[in-house]
N, C-alpha and C positions, 0 to 999 in steps of 0.2 A: 504494500500500500504506500502511496506517495506520502512522505512525511515532511518534505521541505520543498520550497520554491525559491530559487535564486534568480534575482532580477538585476542584471547589470545594464546600466543606462548611460548613454552619452548623447550629445546633440545630434548624433548620426543614427540613433536607433536604440533598440532593446535586444538583449540576448537573455534568454531564460533557460533554466535547467530544472527539470522535475527530478527530485532525488527520492529514491526508494531504498530504504535501509542502507544508506551510505553509498549507493551507486547511482550514476546518472541513468535515469529511465528514458528521458526524452529531452531533446533540444527544440527550441522554437526561436526564430529570428524575425525581427521587424525592423525595416530600414526607413528612416525619415525621407530618404531620397527616392524610394520606391515604396510608398506606404501601402499597407494591405487594404484591399477593398472588401474583404469578407464582411458580410452582413449589411453592407450599404444598400439602400433602397433608392432606385432611380426611376424617373419618368423617362422612358427610352423610346426611340423611334425605330421602326423596322427598317432594315437595309436590304437584305437579300437572303435567299435560302440556298442550301447545298445539301441535298438528300434530306435526312431527318433533322439536320441542324439548320437553325436560322441565325442571322446576325442582326443585332440591334445596336444602335448608337447610344452610349450612356454619357458621353461628353463630346465636345467638338473634336477631340483627338483620340478617343478610345471607343473601339467597338467591343462587343462581347458576344459570346455564343449562347444560344438558347436551344434546348433540345425538346422536340415534341411539344412545343408550346400550344396551349389551348386557346390562345388569343386569336382574335379576328385578324387575318393577314392584311385586310384592307384598312385596319385602324391606323390612324395617324400616330398614335402613341399608346403606351401601356406601362403599368408599374411593374418593375421586376426587382428581384433581390439577388445580390451576388452570393453564390454558394461555393465558388472556387476561385482563388486568386490566379492571375496569369503569371507564368514564369517561363524562362528559357524559350522565349519566342511565342509561347502559347497565349491566346486571348483568355481573359477571365470568363467564367461561365455564370450565367444568371438563370433564375427560375421564376416562373409566374406565381408559384406557390410561395407565400410569405410566411416566415417564421419569426415570431416575436417572443423571445425568452424573458421570463421574469424569475424572481427568486423561488417562487412556489409552483409556478405553472409555465408551460409553453403554449402560447396562443397561436393558432393557425387561422387567420381571418378568412382565407379562401379554402380551407380544408374541411374535413369532416371526420367524424369518429372521435372517441374519447378513450384515453388510456391512463393507467397509473404506473409509476415507475416500478420496475421489478425489484428494486432494493427494499421496497415496503413489503414485508413478508406477512404481517398480521392479516389474516383473511377478513376479519371483521372490519378492520381499518380500511383495507382495500375496497371492500364492498361499499362502505360509506363514502369513500372518496370517489369511487366510480359513479355513484348516484349524484354526487355533487358536481362532477365534471359534466355529466349528461344534462343536468339542469342549467348549468352555466352556458353550455353550448346552445341550448334552446333559447335562452334569453338573448345572447349576443351573436349567435350564428358562428359558423366556423367550427374548428376542432379544438379541444382542450386536452393537454397532457399534464397530469399532476406529477410534479417532481418529488424526489425523495426528501427534500428539505421541508415539504409540507406535512410530513408524518406527525410532527410534534407541534404544529401550529393550529390555530382555531379556524373554523370555516369562514369567519368574517374577513380575516386577512386574505384568504384565497379569493373570496368574492371581490374584495376591493382591488386586488391586483389584476384580475381579469377585466374589471371595469376600467382600470387605468390603461391597460394595454389596448382595449377596444377604443377608448377615446383617442389614444395615441394614433391608432390606425385611421380613425376617422379624420384626424387632423392631417395625416399624410395624404389621404384621398382629396381633401379640400384643397390642399396646396397644389396637387397634381391637376385638379380641375381648373385652377386659376392661372396655370402657366403652360408654356410650350416645352416640348422635348427638344434636346436632352437636358435633364436637370437632376441634380442630386437632391433627393427629398429628405433623407435621413442617413446619418453616418452609423455604421455598425460599431460594435464594441471594440475596444483596443485589445491587443494581444493579452495583456495582463488581466483585463476584465474577463476575457473568455476563459483564461486559465482558472481564475478564482471562481468563476461561475460554474464551470463544467468539469474541472479535473482535480480540484483540491478538496480533500476531506476537511471537515470542520476543525480538526485538531492539528492541522499542518502548521508549520512555522514558515515565515517568509523573511528572506534576507535581501537587502539591496545595498548598493554602493553609492546611491545618489539621493540627496536630501529632497529634491523636488519630487522624485519618484516615491519616496517614503510618504510624503504628504498625500500624493495621489492614491497610494495603496491604502492609506488610512480612510480616505473618502470612500473608496470602493468597498472596503470591509464593512462600512456602515450600511451599504446598499445590499451586499450579498451575504455577509455573515459577520455580525458584530463581534463574534469571538475572535476573529483574526486580529483585531486591533491590538490586543494584548500580546500577540505573538509576532509583531513586526519588529525588525531589528536593522539598524544601520551599521554597515561594516565599513570601516575606514581604510582597510587594506585591500589586497587583491582578492576580490570576492570569489573569482573562479578558481582560486587555489584551493578552496574548500572542496573536499572530496575529489581532488585532482580533476576538477571539471575541465580546466583548460587542456589537460592531457587527453581527456576523453573526447573533447571536441576535435582536437587534432587527429586523433585516431579514427574518428567518424568520417573523416574526409579521405581516408586511405582505402584503396580497393581490397586489400588483403587483410583478413582478420585471423591472427594465430589462435589456435585452440589449445587448451591446457594439455590435452592428450597427445599433442604432436601433429594434429591435422590443421587445416585452415579453411576459411571461407574466402571466396573471391567474388566480390560484389560488383556487377557491371550494369549500370543504368543505360538504357537506350530510349529512343523516343516512344517506343511502343510498350516496353515492359522493362522490368529489372530482373536480371538473373542472379542467382546465388549458387555458385558451384561449390560443392562439398568435396574436399580432399581429406579423407580420414587419416591419411598418413600411415596406412597399413600396407604391408607387402601383399602382392598378389597371392591369392589362396588362403588369406587369413580366415580363421575359424568364424563360424556364423555368429556366435555370441560376442566376439570381439568386434565384428563389423557392426552389429546392432548397437553395442555400447558406444562406439565412436559416432554412429549416426545420431543417436539420442543426444550426445553432447553437441553435435553440430546443430541439431534442431533447437536446442536451448540457446546456442549462440546466434542462430539466424533470427529467432524471435526477438532477442534482445536488440540486435542491430536494426531490425525493421522498425521498432519503436524509437530507438535512440536517434536514428537518422531520419525518421519520419518518411520512410519509403512508402509511396502511394501508387495506386493504379494496380496493374497486373504484376504479380511477383511469382516467379517460377524458381523453385529450389530443386537443384539436381543432386539428389542423394544417390549413393551407390545402389545398384540393384540388389534388393533383399529377397531371399527365398521365403515364400510363405506369407499368407495373408495376415498371420498373427504378428509378424515383424512389422509389416506396413501399418497395421492397426496400432501397434505400440508407438510408432512415429507420429501418427495422427493424434493419438491421445496426448503425447508429450507436447506437440506444438499447440494444441488447444489449451492445455494447461498453462503454457507460458504466455499465450496471447489473451488469456481470460480477462486480465485487468487492463487491456488496451482500450483506451477511451475513444479511439477512432473506429468508426464502423468498419467491420471487415468480415470476410467470409472465407473459410478454409474449404476450398472446392473439393479436394481429394488428392490421392496419390496413385500413380499408375504402377504397373508391374515393373516398369523399367526404372522407377524411383523418382519420377518427376512429380513434384507437389505444386499445386496452384493455389495461390492466395490472392484475393482482391481486397484492396484497402481504399477507402473513400478518399478522393482527392479533396483537399481543402487548402491548407497552408503549404507553402513550398517546402520540399525536402531540404535538409541542411546543406546538401551539396550545391543545390541551385541558389540557396540564400547567400552562400559565402563565396561561390566561384561561378565562373561563366566560361562558355566555350571560347577558345581562342579563334581569331579570324583565320580563315583558310580551312581546307579539308583535312581531317584527321590531325588537327594541330593540338589536341589535348585541351586542358582547362587551365585557367589562371584566376587569381583572386579578384573579386569584384572591387572596384574603387571604393564603394561605400563601406565594404567590410574592412578595407585597409584604413579608411578614415576612422572607423570605430576603434580599431586597434591603436591607432596613433593617439586618439583622444584619451583612451584608457591608460596608456603608458604615460602621457603627459600629466594626467590627473594624479597618478601615483608619485610622480616627481614633484609636483606642486605640493602635495601633502607632506612630502619629505623635506620641504623647505625651499625648493627652487623658486626664484623670483623671475628669472628670464629663461624661456625655453625656445630653442631654435631648432626648426625641422629642416632637414635637407631632403628634398624630394623632387620627383619629376614634375614637369608642368601640368600633366594630366591629374596627378594626385593633388597637387597644390590647388588646382581649380575645384576639385571635388570638395576639398575642405572649406571652401568659401560658402557652401550650401549648409548653413547652420540651421538645425531644426527644419530642414526641408526647404528653406528659403534662400535664394541666391542673393549675392550682393555684399557679403562680408569680406570685401577685398583686402582690408587691412587686418582681418582676423580679430577685430575688436570684440565681437560677440563671444568668440571662443576664448579670448583672453579673460573676459569677464567671468565666464563659466569656470575657468581654471583658477581664477584669482592669481594669475601670473601673466606676465607679458609673453605673448606667443607670436613668434615671427617665422616666416618661411623663406628659405633660400632655394629658388628653383635651379635645378641643374639639368639642362636639356639632355646631357649624355647619360644620365642615371636611368637605370631600368625602371619601367613603370611600377613594379611592385616593390622596389627597394627603397628604403628610407632609413634615416638615422636622426637621432636627437642628441643635442648638446644642451647642457644647462649651465646657468651662471647665477 
């Protein structure tokens, strides 16, 4: 179970790590230079169709994909919500079905049906909440799902929240009716808010290295779980040294994952799917029980890497061919056990006689590989660090030096990286780095070196 959330923040974005019993369970990245659109609600105008997919314009410079939309193709505009961020050249995906999460319920204004969270086990309580959800759906329309946080609250609080979400939706529709597409109608929750709302148990602790973020976390805790407020803590040192998080992040970018038993996993993402090749490290002709034991270890490692790296879409794991349905069943049981606590919707499709296991995992936020790196120009040229990821690293390094007493910080960097650093909090124009200097409480200057490699940088202090 997740027991800690680490939130590292700079003017160039957020990096978060969910910690499970001292180990990193998952990373999430948010950049201010390429902010997430997840949950945003837009008044969009249709553009064109390609097979089952349609394209809509959500801003003057951004199109999005909508699949099997039930909207009228002749309509001038319609309200959509972003369900998947765009990355690696892919457009964001939007849906005509709207999801409005609250603390106790999730309201689907265009949906139908009512549900109660599976975490609520008491049958009498479930029946009572199911009746309440049905009644609220009849009053306000749409669908209502009762969340696990509602188990210990009173009915009036649940009713009040559904009413608030209904009025919020009516306000969005009124704004849409009074304006022309494309238009942003409502911003979705931030990365930290999504994590606090959907992935943190109520007894988890939250650590951050930024004072403004600490204030924001305190505000969010009052909204989603007041108990969090007493478990917020500001760390003045290198936050990601906790639990060797910085090392885990570096390893999560490497294609090869060594296993304790001598084998390894090789993780290769492509545009269509991600393959995980299992090398058990055994000689040809190894005994059946040894091969199964090594495969079970690989299954545990694969499940861990899928969550930690946020691998999404179609995932194919290539295990060694195992004799007997019982061995394949053991592998399926192990992978289900290890994926049980995954908060991202997924489906373990099955395993073939040749050892190929298929898993699908819902696309939402970008995998860590795409959040921190990008494809190099040219064919088969590999990957390189993203400029906004480098800017985050520089700001983090400079903050540590400032807290250690440095009053003047000089960066030596390429012109491209220097230009990226001028976009503080997503806004361009900080040509003299005054905003960054203010955040650091130290004078920050940059010396551009045209001959320096794009990803190379160095800092001197005085």
